[in-house]
PyMOL Python script that loads the backbone (N, CA, C, O; Angstrom):
from pymol import cmd

cmd.read_pdbstr("""\
ATOM      1  N   MET A   1     117.975  63.863 108.603  1.00  0.00           N
ATOM      2  CA  MET A   1     116.835  64.570 108.085  1.00  0.00           C
ATOM      3  C   MET A   1     116.992  64.760 106.570  1.00  0.00           C
ATOM      4  O   MET A   1     116.195  64.216 105.805  1.00  0.00           O
ATOM      5  N   PHE A   2     117.981  65.503 106.132  1.00  0.00           N
ATOM      6  CA  PHE A   2     118.258  65.661 104.713  1.00  0.00           C
ATOM      7  C   PHE A   2     119.526  64.906 104.379  1.00  0.00           C
ATOM      8  O   PHE A   2     120.577  65.125 104.981  1.00  0.00           O
ATOM      9  N   THR A   3     119.412  64.019 103.420  1.00  0.00           N
ATOM     10  CA  THR A   3     120.606  63.289 103.001  1.00  0.00           C
ATOM     11  C   THR A   3     121.377  64.123 101.986  1.00  0.00           C
ATOM     12  O   THR A   3     120.866  65.109 101.455  1.00  0.00           O
ATOM     13  N   THR A   4     122.594  63.718 101.728  1.00  0.00           N
ATOM     14  CA  THR A   4     123.428  64.431 100.761  1.00  0.00           C
ATOM     15  C   THR A   4     122.787  64.407  99.382  1.00  0.00           C
ATOM     16  O   THR A   4     122.831  65.401  98.656  1.00  0.00           O
ATOM     17  N   GLY A   5     122.198  63.285  99.021  1.00  0.00           N
ATOM     18  CA  GLY A   5     121.547  63.169  97.712  1.00  0.00           C
ATOM     19  C   GLY A   5     120.379  64.140  97.565  1.00  0.00           C
ATOM     20  O   GLY A   5     120.196  64.739  96.505  1.00  0.00           O
ATOM     21  N   ARG A   6     119.598  64.294  98.617  1.00  0.00           N
ATOM     22  CA  ARG A   6     118.469  65.225  98.564  1.00  0.00           C
ATOM     23  C   ARG A   6     118.939  66.667  98.445  1.00  0.00           C
ATOM     24  O   ARG A   6     118.343  67.456  97.711  1.00  0.00           O
ATOM     25  N   ILE A   7     119.980  67.009  99.147  1.00  0.00           N
ATOM     26  CA  ILE A   7     120.521  68.371  99.080  1.00  0.00           C
ATOM     27  C   ILE A   7     121.051  68.660  97.683  1.00  0.00           C
ATOM     28  O   ILE A   7     120.816  69.739  97.139  1.00  0.00           O
ATOM     29  N   ILE A   8     121.763  67.702  97.100  1.00  0.00           N
ATOM     30  CA  ILE A   8     122.296  67.881  95.744  1.00  0.00           C
ATOM     31  C   ILE A   8     121.150  68.016  94.747  1.00  0.00           C
ATOM     32  O   ILE A   8     121.175  68.889  93.879  1.00  0.00           O
ATOM     33  N   PHE A   9     120.140  67.146  94.874  1.00  0.00           N
ATOM     34  CA  PHE A   9     118.986  67.219  93.976  1.00  0.00           C
ATOM     35  C   PHE A   9     118.286  68.568  94.099  1.00  0.00           C
ATOM     36  O   PHE A   9     117.962  69.190  93.088  1.00  0.00           O
ATOM     37  N   ALA A  10     118.053  69.021  95.313  1.00  0.00           N
ATOM     38  CA  ALA A  10     117.381  70.307  95.523  1.00  0.00           C
ATOM     39  C   ALA A  10     118.201  71.452  94.933  1.00  0.00           C
ATOM     40  O   ALA A  10     117.641  72.374  94.339  1.00  0.00           O
ATOM     41  N   SER A  11     119.512  71.398  95.092  1.00  0.00           N
ATOM     42  CA  SER A  11     120.372  72.444  94.550  1.00  0.00           C
ATOM     43  C   SER A  11     120.294  72.485  93.028  1.00  0.00           C
ATOM     44  O   SER A  11     120.141  73.556  92.441  1.00  0.00           O
ATOM     45  N   PHE A  12     120.398  71.324  92.390  1.00  0.00           N
ATOM     46  CA  PHE A  12     120.302  71.277  90.929  1.00  0.00           C
ATOM     47  C   PHE A  12     118.923  71.714  90.452  1.00  0.00           C
ATOM     48  O   PHE A  12     118.806  72.410  89.443  1.00  0.00           O
ATOM     49  N   PHE A  13     117.881  71.313  91.169  1.00  0.00           N
ATOM     50  CA  PHE A  13     116.531  71.687  90.792  1.00  0.00           C
ATOM     51  C   PHE A  13     116.355  73.197  90.838  1.00  0.00           C
ATOM     52  O   PHE A  13     115.805  73.785  89.907  1.00  0.00           O
ATOM     53  N   VAL A  14     116.816  73.832  91.914  1.00  0.00           N
ATOM     54  CA  VAL A  14     116.683  75.286  92.054  1.00  0.00           C
ATOM     55  C   VAL A  14     117.466  76.000  90.964  1.00  0.00           C
ATOM     56  O   VAL A  14     116.964  76.951  90.364  1.00  0.00           O
ATOM     57  N   ILE A  15     118.680  75.556  90.702  1.00  0.00           N
ATOM     58  CA  ILE A  15     119.503  76.192  89.663  1.00  0.00           C
ATOM     59  C   ILE A  15     118.849  76.037  88.291  1.00  0.00           C
ATOM     60  O   ILE A  15     118.780  77.002  87.529  1.00  0.00           O
ATOM     61  N   ALA A  16     118.371  74.844  87.970  1.00  0.00           N
ATOM     62  CA  ALA A  16     117.735  74.617  86.665  1.00  0.00           C
ATOM     63  C   ALA A  16     116.438  75.413  86.547  1.00  0.00           C
ATOM     64  O   ALA A  16     116.155  75.988  85.496  1.00  0.00           O
ATOM     65  N   PHE A  17     115.658  75.447  87.612  1.00  0.00           N
ATOM     66  CA  PHE A  17     114.408  76.185  87.589  1.00  0.00           C
ATOM     67  C   PHE A  17     114.653  77.669  87.364  1.00  0.00           C
ATOM     68  O   PHE A  17     113.987  78.289  86.535  1.00  0.00           O
ATOM     69  N   LEU A  18     115.598  78.240  88.091  1.00  0.00           N
ATOM     70  CA  LEU A  18     115.915  79.658  87.925  1.00  0.00           C
ATOM     71  C   LEU A  18     116.452  79.955  86.525  1.00  0.00           C
ATOM     72  O   LEU A  18     116.098  80.972  85.928  1.00  0.00           O
ATOM     73  N   ALA A  19     117.295  79.081  86.007  1.00  0.00           N
ATOM     74  CA  ALA A  19     117.842  79.287  84.664  1.00  0.00           C
ATOM     75  C   ALA A  19     116.725  79.275  83.619  1.00  0.00           C
ATOM     76  O   ALA A  19     116.711  80.114  82.719  1.00  0.00           O
ATOM     77  N   LEU A  20     115.790  78.328  83.733  1.00  0.00           N
ATOM     78  CA  LEU A  20     114.677  78.275  82.785  1.00  0.00           C
ATOM     79  C   LEU A  20     113.747  79.478  82.937  1.00  0.00           C
ATOM     80  O   LEU A  20     113.226  79.980  81.941  1.00  0.00           O
ATOM     81  N   MET A  21     113.536  79.938  84.150  1.00  0.00           N
ATOM     82  CA  MET A  21     112.684  81.109  84.360  1.00  0.00           C
ATOM     83  C   MET A  21     113.321  82.350  83.741  1.00  0.00           C
ATOM     84  O   MET A  21     112.631  83.143  83.100  1.00  0.00           O
ATOM     85  N   ILE A  22     114.613  82.525  83.924  1.00  0.00           N
ATOM     86  CA  ILE A  22     115.318  83.678  83.346  1.00  0.00           C
ATOM     87  C   ILE A  22     115.280  83.602  81.824  1.00  0.00           C
ATOM     88  O   ILE A  22     115.024  84.605  81.158  1.00  0.00           O
ATOM     89  N   PHE A  23     115.534  82.423  81.275  1.00  0.00           N
ATOM     90  CA  PHE A  23     115.492  82.234  79.824  1.00  0.00           C
ATOM     91  C   PHE A  23     114.099  82.556  79.269  1.00  0.00           C
ATOM     92  O   PHE A  23     113.979  83.243  78.254  1.00  0.00           O
ATOM     93  N   SER A  24     113.060  82.066  79.927  1.00  0.00           N
ATOM     94  CA  SER A  24     111.690  82.316  79.473  1.00  0.00           C
ATOM     95  C   SER A  24     111.338  83.790  79.578  1.00  0.00           C
ATOM     96  O   SER A  24     110.675  84.338  78.697  1.00  0.00           O
ATOM     97  N   TYR A  25     111.778  84.431  80.650  1.00  0.00           N
ATOM     98  CA  TYR A  25     111.482  85.858  80.816  1.00  0.00           C
ATOM     99  C   TYR A  25     112.140  86.673  79.712  1.00  0.00           C
ATOM    100  O   TYR A  25     111.503  87.552  79.131  1.00  0.00           O
ATOM    101  N   LYS A  26     113.400  86.395  79.416  1.00  0.00           N
ATOM    102  CA  LYS A  26     114.092  87.137  78.369  1.00  0.00           C
ATOM    103  C   LYS A  26     113.454  86.898  77.008  1.00  0.00           C
ATOM    104  O   LYS A  26     113.393  87.804  76.177  1.00  0.00           O
ATOM    105  N   LYS A  27     112.983  85.687  76.786  1.00  0.00           N
ATOM    106  CA  LYS A  27     112.347  85.357  75.517  1.00  0.00           C
ATOM    107  C   LYS A  27     111.017  86.101  75.361  1.00  0.00           C
ATOM    108  O   LYS A  27     110.680  86.532  74.258  1.00  0.00           O
ATOM    109  N   ASP A  28     110.270  86.255  76.436  1.00  0.00           N
ATOM    110  CA  ASP A  28     108.951  86.879  76.373  1.00  0.00           C
ATOM    111  C   ASP A  28     108.956  88.362  76.726  1.00  0.00           C
ATOM    112  O   ASP A  28     107.888  88.974  76.769  1.00  0.00           O
ATOM    113  N   ALA A  29     110.095  88.950  76.975  1.00  0.00           N
ATOM    114  CA  ALA A  29     110.150  90.340  77.437  1.00  0.00           C
ATOM    115  C   ALA A  29     109.540  91.303  76.415  1.00  0.00           C
ATOM    116  O   ALA A  29     108.867  92.260  76.799  1.00  0.00           O
ATOM    117  N   LYS A  30     109.761  91.067  75.147  1.00  0.00           N
ATOM    118  CA  LYS A  30     109.223  91.952  74.115  1.00  0.00           C
ATOM    119  C   LYS A  30     107.694  91.885  74.088  1.00  0.00           C
ATOM    120  O   LYS A  30     107.029  92.917  73.995  1.00  0.00           O
ATOM    121  N   ASN A  31     107.144  90.687  74.168  1.00  0.00           N
ATOM    122  CA  ASN A  31     105.688  90.544  74.175  1.00  0.00           C
ATOM    123  C   ASN A  31     105.082  91.134  75.436  1.00  0.00           C
ATOM    124  O   ASN A  31     103.996  91.712  75.386  1.00  0.00           O
ATOM    125  N   ASN A  32     105.764  90.999  76.562  1.00  0.00           N
ATOM    126  CA  ASN A  32     105.246  91.537  77.817  1.00  0.00           C
ATOM    127  C   ASN A  32     105.117  93.052  77.747  1.00  0.00           C
ATOM    128  O   ASN A  32     104.136  93.610  78.238  1.00  0.00           O
ATOM    129  N   LYS A  33     106.083  93.717  77.150  1.00  0.00           N
ATOM    130  CA  LYS A  33     106.019  95.175  77.023  1.00  0.00           C
ATOM    131  C   LYS A  33     104.871  95.590  76.112  1.00  0.00           C
ATOM    132  O   LYS A  33     104.237  96.622  76.331  1.00  0.00           O
ATOM    133  N   LYS A  34     104.613  94.790  75.104  1.00  0.00           N
ATOM    134  CA  LYS A  34     103.566  95.131  74.134  1.00  0.00           C
ATOM    135  C   LYS A  34     102.170  94.894  74.706  1.00  0.00           C
ATOM    136  O   LYS A  34     101.292  95.745  74.559  1.00  0.00           O
ATOM    137  N   TYR A  35     101.957  93.755  75.353  1.00  0.00           N
ATOM    138  CA  TYR A  35     100.608  93.367  75.762  1.00  0.00           C
ATOM    139  C   TYR A  35     100.266  93.692  77.209  1.00  0.00           C
ATOM    140  O   TYR A  35      99.086  93.761  77.552  1.00  0.00           O
ATOM    141  N   TYR A  36     101.247  93.891  78.057  1.00  0.00           N
ATOM    142  CA  TYR A  36     100.981  94.087  79.483  1.00  0.00           C
ATOM    143  C   TYR A  36     101.487  95.432  79.972  1.00  0.00           C
ATOM    144  O   TYR A  36     102.174  95.506  80.991  1.00  0.00           O
ATOM    145  N   GLN A  37     101.152  96.496  79.252  1.00  0.00           N
ATOM    146  CA  GLN A  37     101.561  97.826  79.684  1.00  0.00           C
ATOM    147  C   GLN A  37     100.803  98.183  80.958  1.00  0.00           C
ATOM    148  O   GLN A  37      99.608  97.912  81.073  1.00  0.00           O
ATOM    149  N   ASN A  38     101.500  98.788  81.910  1.00  0.00           N
ATOM    150  CA  ASN A  38     100.938  99.212  83.191  1.00  0.00           C
ATOM    151  C   ASN A  38     100.361  98.047  83.991  1.00  0.00           C
ATOM    152  O   ASN A  38      99.461  98.250  84.806  1.00  0.00           O
ATOM    153  N   GLY A  39     100.848  96.866  83.779  1.00  0.00           N
ATOM    154  CA  GLY A  39     100.344  95.700  84.506  1.00  0.00           C
ATOM    155  C   GLY A  39     100.577  95.810  85.997  1.00  0.00           C
ATOM    156  O   GLY A  39      99.708  95.441  86.787  1.00  0.00           O
ATOM    157  N   ALA A  40     101.740  96.314  86.398  1.00  0.00           N
ATOM    158  CA  ALA A  40     102.043  96.449  87.819  1.00  0.00           C
ATOM    159  C   ALA A  40     101.102  97.450  88.480  1.00  0.00           C
ATOM    160  O   ALA A  40     100.717  97.276  89.636  1.00  0.00           O
ATOM    161  N   LEU A  41     100.739  98.482  87.757  1.00  0.00           N
ATOM    162  CA  LEU A  41      99.814  99.477  88.301  1.00  0.00           C
ATOM    163  C   LEU A  41      98.451  98.848  88.569  1.00  0.00           C
ATOM    164  O   LEU A  41      97.857  99.092  89.619  1.00  0.00           O
ATOM    165  N   TYR A  42      97.954  98.049  87.643  1.00  0.00           N
ATOM    166  CA  TYR A  42      96.662  97.391  87.831  1.00  0.00           C
ATOM    167  C   TYR A  42      96.698  96.403  88.987  1.00  0.00           C
ATOM    168  O   TYR A  42      95.733  96.303  89.746  1.00  0.00           O
ATOM    169  N   VAL A  43      97.790  95.676  89.128  1.00  0.00           N
ATOM    170  CA  VAL A  43      97.924  94.731  90.234  1.00  0.00           C
ATOM    171  C   VAL A  43      97.957  95.487  91.561  1.00  0.00           C
ATOM    172  O   VAL A  43      97.301  95.076  92.518  1.00  0.00           O
ATOM    173  N   ALA A  44      98.709  96.580  91.632  1.00  0.00           N
ATOM    174  CA  ALA A  44      98.788  97.371  92.862  1.00  0.00           C
ATOM    175  C   ALA A  44      97.419  97.938  93.228  1.00  0.00           C
ATOM    176  O   ALA A  44      97.040  97.919  94.399  1.00  0.00           O
ATOM    177  N   ILE A  45      96.674  98.442  92.249  1.00  0.00           N
ATOM    178  CA  ILE A  45      95.334  98.965  92.520  1.00  0.00           C
ATOM    179  C   ILE A  45      94.424  97.855  93.031  1.00  0.00           C
ATOM    180  O   ILE A  45      93.629  98.076  93.944  1.00  0.00           O
ATOM    181  N   GLY A  46      94.531  96.683  92.458  1.00  0.00           N
ATOM    182  CA  GLY A  46      93.720  95.547  92.912  1.00  0.00           C
ATOM    183  C   GLY A  46      94.043  95.135  94.339  1.00  0.00           C
ATOM    184  O   GLY A  46      93.136  94.862  95.125  1.00  0.00           O
ATOM    185  N   ILE A  47      95.317  95.089  94.678  1.00  0.00           N
ATOM    186  CA  ILE A  47      95.720  94.711  96.039  1.00  0.00           C
ATOM    187  C   ILE A  47      95.247  95.748  97.043  1.00  0.00           C
ATOM    188  O   ILE A  47      94.727  95.397  98.103  1.00  0.00           O
ATOM    189  N   ILE A  48      95.422  97.021  96.720  1.00  0.00           N
ATOM    190  CA  ILE A  48      94.984  98.089  97.623  1.00  0.00           C
ATOM    191  C   ILE A  48      93.463  98.042  97.796  1.00  0.00           C
ATOM    192  O   ILE A  48      92.963  98.258  98.900  1.00  0.00           O
ATOM    193  N   THR A  49      92.728  97.764  96.726  1.00  0.00           N
ATOM    194  CA  THR A  49      91.272  97.671  96.809  1.00  0.00           C
ATOM    195  C   THR A  49      90.842  96.519  97.708  1.00  0.00           C
ATOM    196  O   THR A  49      89.934  96.677  98.525  1.00  0.00           O
ATOM    197  N   VAL A  50      91.481  95.369  97.567  1.00  0.00           N
ATOM    198  CA  VAL A  50      91.138  94.219  98.406  1.00  0.00           C
ATOM    199  C   VAL A  50      91.423  94.520  99.870  1.00  0.00           C
ATOM    200  O   VAL A  50      90.607  94.204 100.736  1.00  0.00           O
ATOM    201  N   ILE A  51      92.566  95.124 100.157  1.00  0.00           N
ATOM    202  CA  ILE A  51      92.905  95.459 101.545  1.00  0.00           C
ATOM    203  C   ILE A  51      91.908  96.468 102.103  1.00  0.00           C
ATOM    204  O   ILE A  51      91.476  96.345 103.249  1.00  0.00           O
ATOM    205  N   ALA A  52      91.542  97.464 101.302  1.00  0.00           N
ATOM    206  CA  ALA A  52      90.558  98.458 101.751  1.00  0.00           C
ATOM    207  C   ALA A  52      89.211  97.804 102.027  1.00  0.00           C
ATOM    208  O   ALA A  52      88.560  98.138 103.016  1.00  0.00           O
ATOM    209  N   LEU A  53      88.783  96.888 101.182  1.00  0.00           N
ATOM    210  CA  LEU A  53      87.519  96.189 101.406  1.00  0.00           C
ATOM    211  C   LEU A  53      87.568  95.317 102.654  1.00  0.00           C
ATOM    212  O   LEU A  53      86.570  95.202 103.366  1.00  0.00           O
ATOM    213  N   LEU A  54      88.704  94.709 102.924  1.00  0.00           N
ATOM    214  CA  LEU A  54      88.839  93.907 104.143  1.00  0.00           C
ATOM    215  C   LEU A  54      88.717  94.778 105.390  1.00  0.00           C
ATOM    216  O   LEU A  54      88.021  94.415 106.338  1.00  0.00           O
ATOM    217  N   PHE A  55      89.397  95.932 105.392  1.00  0.00           N
ATOM    218  CA  PHE A  55      89.289  96.836 106.528  1.00  0.00           C
ATOM    219  C   PHE A  55      87.869  97.377 106.665  1.00  0.00           C
ATOM    220  O   PHE A  55      87.352  97.490 107.776  1.00  0.00           O
ATOM    221  N   LEU A  56      87.242  97.710 105.551  1.00  0.00           N
ATOM    222  CA  LEU A  56      85.873  98.217 105.584  1.00  0.00           C
ATOM    223  C   LEU A  56      84.917  97.177 106.159  1.00  0.00           C
ATOM    224  O   LEU A  56      84.070  97.503 106.990  1.00  0.00           O
ATOM    225  N   SER A  57      85.050  95.927 105.719  1.00  0.00           N
ATOM    226  CA  SER A  57      84.189  94.879 106.239  1.00  0.00           C
ATOM    227  C   SER A  57      84.443  94.623 107.720  1.00  0.00           C
ATOM    228  O   SER A  57      83.516  94.301 108.464  1.00  0.00           O
ATOM    229  N   LYS A  58      85.686  94.764 108.148  1.00  0.00           N
ATOM    230  CA  LYS A  58      86.025  94.579 109.568  1.00  0.00           C
ATOM    231  C   LYS A  58      85.312  95.624 110.407  1.00  0.00           C
ATOM    232  O   LYS A  58      84.741  95.295 111.447  1.00  0.00           O
ATOM    233  N   PHE A  59      85.333  96.891 109.969  1.00  0.00           N
ATOM    234  CA  PHE A  59      84.692  97.955 110.740  1.00  0.00           C
ATOM    235  C   PHE A  59      83.170  97.889 110.675  1.00  0.00           C
ATOM    236  O   PHE A  59      82.495  98.245 111.640  1.00  0.00           O
ATOM    237  N   LEU A  60      82.623  97.435 109.545  1.00  0.00           N
ATOM    238  CA  LEU A  60      81.168  97.332 109.440  1.00  0.00           C
ATOM    239  C   LEU A  60      80.621  96.191 110.287  1.00  0.00           C
ATOM    240  O   LEU A  60      79.565  96.328 110.906  1.00  0.00           O
ATOM    241  N   ILE A  61      81.322  95.082 110.318  1.00  0.00           N
ATOM    242  CA  ILE A  61      80.869  93.933 111.099  1.00  0.00           C
ATOM    243  C   ILE A  61      81.036  94.204 112.600  1.00  0.00           C
ATOM    244  O   ILE A  61      80.194  93.803 113.404  1.00  0.00           O
ATOM    245  N   LYS A  62      82.117  94.879 112.967  1.00  0.00           N
ATOM    246  CA  LYS A  62      82.398  95.156 114.377  1.00  0.00           C
ATOM    247  C   LYS A  62      81.411  96.165 114.952  1.00  0.00           C
ATOM    248  O   LYS A  62      81.003  96.035 116.106  1.00  0.00           O
ATOM    249  N   GLY A  63      81.021  97.170 114.165  1.00  0.00           N
ATOM    250  CA  GLY A  63      80.215  98.277 114.658  1.00  0.00           C
ATOM    251  C   GLY A  63      78.781  98.039 114.703  1.00  0.00           C
ATOM    252  O   GLY A  63      78.022  98.920 115.106  1.00  0.00           O
TER     253      GLY A  63
END
""", "prot")
cmd.dss("prot")
cmd.show_as("cartoon", "prot")
cmd.util.cbc("prot")
cmd.orient("prot")
């Protein structure tokens, strides 16, 4: 199913991808604090709103 070459390639790919993601995050951390204040709060409010709308539509359609 998985050859040794594929496993090695996948391992190197994951390691390189994670290393580049960490490097990019550290590089952009200062800008993220400046431009995206309270970003997690807005995302959480959006997710809760979508879930609430889904439940509301479920009860309105059912009833």
